Legacy VTK file of the C-alpha trace (Angstrom):
# vtk DataFile Version 3.0
C-alpha trace
ASCII
DATASET POLYDATA
POINTS 404 float
-165.020 -20.834 40.157
-164.051 -22.619 37.290
-160.772 -24.330 37.333
-157.970 -22.354 35.705
-156.392 -24.392 32.527
-152.115 -24.702 32.333
-152.562 -22.347 29.236
-152.721 -19.412 31.345
-149.102 -20.024 32.845
-147.844 -21.040 29.458
-149.247 -17.902 27.810
-147.552 -15.631 30.298
-144.067 -17.636 29.829
-144.313 -16.993 26.185
-145.173 -13.220 26.718
-142.457 -12.477 29.032
-139.950 -14.193 26.788
-141.062 -12.144 23.793
-140.405 -8.893 25.617
-137.960 -9.646 28.397
-135.507 -6.839 27.779
-133.135 -7.698 30.868
-130.510 -9.502 29.147
-126.933 -9.730 29.148
-125.439 -7.642 26.632
-122.740 -9.514 25.012
-119.822 -8.160 23.134
-121.198 -7.686 19.500
-119.271 -6.939 16.239
-119.051 -3.284 15.626
-121.071 -1.677 12.505
-119.404 -0.122 9.602
-119.737 3.585 11.255
-118.280 2.128 14.453
-115.320 0.751 12.497
-115.000 4.270 10.430
-115.018 6.177 13.693
-111.930 4.013 14.968
-110.149 4.457 12.035
-110.379 8.114 12.650
-109.695 7.739 16.014
-106.359 5.565 15.336
-105.262 8.096 12.788
-105.835 10.659 15.452
-104.055 8.759 17.871
-100.566 8.396 15.662
-100.753 12.165 15.012
-100.839 12.446 18.559
-97.812 10.274 19.097
-95.967 12.053 16.672
-96.428 15.267 18.323
-95.985 13.890 21.677
-99.323 14.959 23.025
-101.091 11.926 23.623
-101.329 11.023 27.565
-101.151 7.260 28.737
-104.353 5.076 29.114
-102.953 3.051 31.790
-100.487 5.394 34.041
-100.523 2.573 36.724
-99.264 -0.363 34.650
-95.680 -1.369 35.721
-95.139 -2.981 32.292
-92.280 -1.064 30.405
-91.385 -0.933 26.867
-89.157 0.744 24.176
-91.918 0.785 21.577
-89.551 1.887 18.967
-89.541 0.782 15.175
-85.855 -0.413 13.873
-84.413 1.706 11.111
-84.586 -1.574 8.757
-88.238 -1.941 8.759
-89.151 1.997 9.092
-90.361 2.146 5.445
-91.766 -1.134 5.360
-94.004 -0.024 8.252
-94.853 3.287 6.552
-95.694 1.499 3.483
-98.145 -0.692 5.528
-99.948 2.009 7.352
-100.076 3.913 3.917
-101.958 0.965 2.170
-104.154 0.876 5.340
-105.266 4.245 5.439
-106.000 4.086 1.704
-108.383 1.069 2.488
-106.019 -1.331 0.807
-106.262 -3.699 3.391
-105.379 -7.106 1.559
-102.097 -5.121 0.512
-101.319 -3.950 3.642
-101.926 -7.460 5.508
-99.642 -9.057 3.126
-96.694 -6.938 4.315
-97.602 -7.111 7.786
-97.283 -10.997 7.696
-94.013 -10.520 5.884
-92.845 -8.170 8.877
-94.057 -10.730 11.365
-92.152 -13.279 9.819
-88.736 -11.342 9.385
-85.561 -11.895 11.459
-84.668 -8.625 10.607
-87.634 -6.938 12.198
-87.474 -6.131 16.408
-90.154 -6.962 18.604
-91.908 -3.451 18.175
-92.094 -3.767 14.498
-93.572 -7.340 14.414
-95.975 -6.118 17.073
-97.147 -3.001 15.622
-97.449 -5.221 12.082
-99.808 -7.830 14.263
-101.699 -5.169 15.717
-102.637 -3.146 12.312
-103.132 -6.921 10.759
-105.612 -7.795 13.338
-107.484 -4.717 12.916
-107.651 -5.620 8.992
-108.703 -9.125 9.880
-111.513 -7.780 12.224
-112.655 -5.386 9.433
-112.917 -8.298 7.128
-115.018 -10.097 9.571
-112.202 -12.559 9.983
-112.725 -12.979 13.976
-110.473 -15.970 13.970
-107.429 -14.397 12.396
-107.652 -11.256 14.333
-107.748 -13.048 17.634
-104.580 -15.020 16.382
-102.735 -11.618 15.508
-103.743 -9.881 19.002
-102.180 -13.010 20.614
-99.392 -12.751 18.476
-99.059 -9.094 19.812
-99.400 -9.770 23.293
-96.629 -12.636 22.912
-94.123 -10.545 21.316
-94.437 -7.726 24.287
-93.016 -5.025 21.695
-95.637 -2.108 21.918
-96.193 0.797 24.371
-98.494 0.119 27.269
-101.439 1.563 25.301
-100.968 -0.547 22.267
-100.196 -3.635 24.394
-102.898 -3.204 26.742
-105.738 -1.967 24.256
-104.567 -5.171 22.012
-105.340 -7.242 25.043
-108.690 -5.772 25.583
-109.995 -6.306 22.222
-108.615 -9.831 22.461
-111.087 -10.407 25.454
-113.879 -8.607 23.851
-113.650 -11.028 20.754
-113.152 -13.857 23.015
-116.271 -13.090 24.425
-118.116 -12.230 21.217
-117.211 -15.823 20.035
-118.491 -17.538 23.302
-115.164 -18.301 24.651
-116.122 -17.279 28.006
-113.199 -18.956 30.306
-110.737 -17.468 27.566
-112.370 -14.157 27.885
-112.216 -13.883 31.845
-108.527 -14.919 31.650
-107.840 -12.244 29.167
-109.500 -9.558 31.520
-108.472 -10.560 34.701
-104.776 -10.295 33.477
-105.545 -6.742 31.672
-106.954 -5.477 34.852
-104.164 -7.267 36.890
-101.623 -5.631 35.024
-103.139 -2.220 34.315
-104.512 -1.689 37.717
-107.378 0.041 35.940
-110.772 0.275 37.914
-112.359 2.136 34.904
-116.137 0.682 34.866
-115.957 0.095 31.012
-113.328 -2.253 31.874
-115.117 -4.045 34.982
-118.402 -4.522 32.969
-116.337 -6.785 30.458
-115.032 -8.893 33.437
-118.563 -8.958 35.117
-120.239 -10.035 31.261
-117.613 -12.843 31.188
-118.510 -14.036 34.730
-122.372 -13.808 34.096
-121.664 -16.052 30.872
-119.717 -18.491 33.096
-122.897 -18.418 35.318
-120.961 -17.461 38.186
-123.532 -14.821 39.278
-122.391 -13.988 42.770
-119.178 -12.789 41.517
-120.868 -11.079 38.525
-122.786 -9.147 40.538
-120.082 -8.183 43.090
-117.944 -6.958 39.855
-120.957 -5.212 38.251
-121.776 -3.315 41.363
-118.272 -2.049 41.618
-118.568 -0.825 38.166
-122.289 0.765 38.313
-120.471 2.709 41.717
-117.502 4.107 39.881
-118.902 5.931 37.103
-122.272 7.062 35.352
-124.056 4.015 34.755
-125.101 2.848 31.393
-128.351 1.569 30.425
-126.926 -2.141 29.231
-124.762 -2.243 32.656
-127.929 -1.965 34.489
-129.640 -4.610 32.565
-126.792 -6.932 32.809
-126.769 -6.510 36.693
-130.393 -7.049 36.729
-130.094 -10.251 34.568
-127.767 -11.484 37.136
-129.691 -10.601 40.257
-132.604 -12.563 38.297
-130.505 -15.618 37.603
-129.343 -15.485 41.380
-133.339 -15.789 42.369
-132.658 -12.222 43.863
-135.489 -10.626 42.250
-136.084 -8.068 45.154
-132.642 -6.362 44.477
-133.485 -6.722 40.544
-136.824 -4.960 40.894
-134.870 -2.577 43.238
-132.423 -1.478 40.661
-135.062 -1.487 37.653
-137.237 0.615 39.800
-134.312 3.208 40.197
-133.819 3.358 36.546
-137.509 3.547 35.684
-137.618 6.776 37.972
-134.996 8.306 36.183
-136.438 7.355 32.547
-140.220 7.852 33.056
-140.613 8.217 29.051
-138.161 5.201 28.170
-140.240 2.598 27.033
-137.480 0.157 27.359
-136.459 0.920 30.903
-140.093 0.574 31.816
-140.555 -2.598 30.131
-137.294 -4.065 32.187
-139.165 -3.146 35.218
-142.170 -4.897 34.203
-139.957 -7.872 33.670
-138.625 -7.718 37.000
-141.670 -7.660 38.628
-143.063 -10.624 36.591
-139.856 -12.657 37.619
-141.017 -11.814 41.342
-144.686 -12.839 40.808
-145.648 -9.354 41.337
-148.376 -9.267 38.722
-150.246 -6.176 40.226
-147.334 -3.988 40.186
-146.248 -5.216 36.522
-149.813 -4.257 35.192
-149.689 -1.113 37.037
-146.609 -0.294 34.716
-147.991 -1.475 31.870
-151.366 0.373 32.245
-149.192 3.525 32.186
-147.565 3.027 29.052
-151.041 1.958 27.482
-152.749 5.149 28.705
-149.648 7.236 27.384
-149.943 5.656 23.801
-146.824 3.409 23.983
-148.357 0.530 23.060
-147.412 0.128 19.440
-146.431 -3.426 19.106
-148.294 -6.904 19.286
-146.101 -7.758 22.374
-147.307 -4.885 24.321
-150.472 -5.897 24.327
-150.142 -9.541 24.615
-147.852 -8.821 27.707
-150.608 -7.155 29.512
-153.412 -9.422 28.563
-151.277 -12.413 29.639
-150.288 -10.522 33.294
-153.836 -10.084 33.714
-155.012 -13.643 32.896
-152.674 -14.614 35.589
-154.219 -12.780 38.107
-157.257 -13.642 39.753
-160.434 -11.767 38.747
-158.652 -9.729 35.974
-160.761 -11.442 33.104
-162.523 -8.250 32.372
-159.584 -6.291 32.126
-157.823 -8.777 30.020
-160.833 -8.514 27.572
-160.567 -5.019 27.216
-156.814 -5.061 26.459
-157.476 -7.952 23.975
-160.164 -6.294 21.972
-158.853 -2.819 21.930
-155.523 -4.481 20.869
-157.415 -6.211 17.907
-159.799 -2.733 17.135
-156.276 -0.955 16.662
-154.948 -3.636 14.519
-151.651 -3.885 16.347
-152.385 -7.035 18.102
-152.205 -10.076 15.840
-155.304 -12.004 15.328
-154.030 -15.440 15.853
-154.824 -18.619 17.537
-153.026 -17.224 20.705
-154.945 -14.237 20.873
-158.414 -15.868 20.243
-158.019 -18.528 22.709
-156.874 -16.313 25.142
-159.881 -14.380 24.608
-162.096 -17.257 24.702
-161.004 -18.167 28.252
-160.925 -14.596 29.711
-164.784 -14.515 28.415
-165.185 -18.124 29.838
-163.744 -17.472 33.220
-165.935 -14.483 33.692
-169.103 -16.291 32.930
-169.817 -14.917 29.373
-170.679 -18.281 27.442
-171.933 -16.531 24.257
-168.508 -14.346 23.309
-166.561 -17.438 24.618
-167.899 -19.515 21.940
-167.507 -16.928 19.428
-163.802 -16.633 20.108
-163.283 -20.125 20.398
-164.887 -20.441 16.680
-162.213 -17.903 15.743
-159.021 -20.116 17.345
-160.207 -23.455 16.742
-159.222 -23.644 12.828
-156.077 -21.692 13.796
-155.327 -24.088 16.256
-152.067 -26.878 15.653
-154.641 -29.714 16.804
-158.085 -30.484 17.375
-158.099 -29.651 21.374
-159.480 -26.387 20.659
-162.306 -27.586 18.940
-163.241 -30.056 21.507
-162.953 -27.353 24.432
-165.374 -25.559 22.066
-167.715 -28.649 21.937
-167.883 -29.049 25.386
-168.911 -25.495 26.065
-171.693 -25.682 23.422
-172.872 -29.140 25.019
-173.183 -26.935 28.407
-174.863 -24.286 26.722
-177.254 -27.310 25.437
-176.421 -26.332 21.878
-176.119 -29.999 20.925
-175.902 -29.899 17.226
-173.285 -27.192 17.103
-171.492 -29.218 19.793
-171.255 -32.324 17.962
-170.241 -30.331 14.926
-167.324 -29.262 17.054
-166.551 -32.928 18.434
-166.211 -34.032 14.545
-163.725 -31.321 13.669
-161.676 -32.264 16.984
-161.571 -35.479 15.885
-160.845 -34.890 12.312
-157.947 -32.449 13.258
-156.856 -34.607 16.287
-157.176 -34.911 19.939
-155.099 -36.590 22.809
-158.396 -38.345 23.879
-161.247 -38.997 20.965
-163.249 -40.810 23.074
-164.197 -37.519 24.754
-165.586 -36.281 21.802
-167.066 -39.396 20.807
-169.151 -38.817 24.018
-170.453 -35.593 22.699
-171.075 -37.341 19.363
-173.291 -39.803 21.617
-175.375 -37.601 22.948
-179.244 -37.499 22.459
-180.577 -34.832 20.078
-179.049 -33.152 17.056
-177.033 -35.134 14.278
LINES 1 405
404 0 1 2 3 4 5 6 7 8 9 10 11 12 13 14 15 16 17 18 19 20 21 22 23 24 25 26 27 28 29 30 31 32 33 34 35 36 37 38 39 40 41 42 43 44 45 46 47 48 49 50 51 52 53 54 55 56 57 58 59 60 61 62 63 64 65 66 67 68 69 70 71 72 73 74 75 76 77 78 79 80 81 82 83 84 85 86 87 88 89 90 91 92 93 94 95 96 97 98 99 100 101 102 103 104 105 106 107 108 109 110 111 112 113 114 115 116 117 118 119 120 121 122 123 124 125 126 127 128 129 130 131 132 133 134 135 136 137 138 139 140 141 142 143 144 145 146 147 148 149 150 151 152 153 154 155 156 157 158 159 160 161 162 163 164 165 166 167 168 169 170 171 172 173 174 175 176 177 178 179 180 181 182 183 184 185 186 187 188 189 190 191 192 193 194 195 196 197 198 199 200 201 202 203 204 205 206 207 208 209 210 211 212 213 214 215 216 217 218 219 220 221 222 223 224 225 226 227 228 229 230 231 232 233 234 235 236 237 238 239 240 241 242 243 244 245 246 247 248 249 250 251 252 253 254 255 256 257 258 259 260 261 262 263 264 265 266 267 268 269 270 271 272 273 274 275 276 277 278 279 280 281 282 283 284 285 286 287 288 289 290 291 292 293 294 295 296 297 298 299 300 301 302 303 304 305 306 307 308 309 310 311 312 313 314 315 316 317 318 319 320 321 322 323 324 325 326 327 328 329 330 331 332 333 334 335 336 337 338 339 340 341 342 343 344 345 346 347 348 349 350 351 352 353 354 355 356 357 358 359 360 361 362 363 364 365 366 367 368 369 370 371 372 373 374 375 376 377 378 379 380 381 382 383 384 385 386 387 388 389 390 391 392 393 394 395 396 397 398 399 400 401 402 403
């Protein structure tokens, strides 16, 4: 039995890294479409407020606020809102800053202006300013509960987005403590912050609570799977991934998440079985799909022929890239399945693409084993020219009798 080379484990690690979808979903900047939808929602909310039809979002919060504009500032506030709705953000923000600084404005006037200014700054991708305005809203304590706590929630999300994980966790803890909310979408935010702080057992507890209290979303499940993996609890990660995959048999992402958890748990046979189902159903449409499967096979005993089949199919279909990694994997698969001739052919394709001369040296060794001395010497010369760690190994082949 030929000895396996370290290339195999590094190949699998690279493939897993390329395909692994089980990652924490950080708070991301919203698209223009999302922002437009938020703006429509805000307008609708203001209309509902005027009609007295809107139900409070945080009925269990103990906080009370008057939430009423002063007579002196009502016209300024309305002008600010009108400019904002006409998408004249810079002008609206200028008025907001004036209201925030005005001694004639009450807490509600200033907090409302700061809240609107935060939205304007956020839409302009000025996250630092948006966060400063939101902190001002919370400090002023002048809005009704919905406005106050939605600002707190937005602040926590932006802190999470800006990698301020400890600050985000503190904000979410305060938000959850004061509102008494147990909505899953709120719990997940705290779980995400805990995950980012590498407090995995606490993150897992909060995320499980979130998943059990509502209809679980895919990204929430991915976050919990990632948490289990970081804890080294691959059994729970695989169990959760299996549940998701069973509910979504045609969802490639769910199936690949399952593959990733199996690989993390060193369950190569199960990972290969899932990948083979995807291949059979025509869902291998990307280079990384084929790369994942052949890397998995190469890390299993006696599966070299399956790896060869996968690589050749991917190359024939033009999906798998004919790069160094592909050809050297193919060469090793042929070599370990005792097929020296095609192994040599694959090494000849891999060697010119290699970053150094080590692949040429392996080719030279294999050619020497097959008693193809002239070719072995030529490969050894190429190895030295391209650079190898031990040029004396190549020189030994050059010193062999026979050939030139």
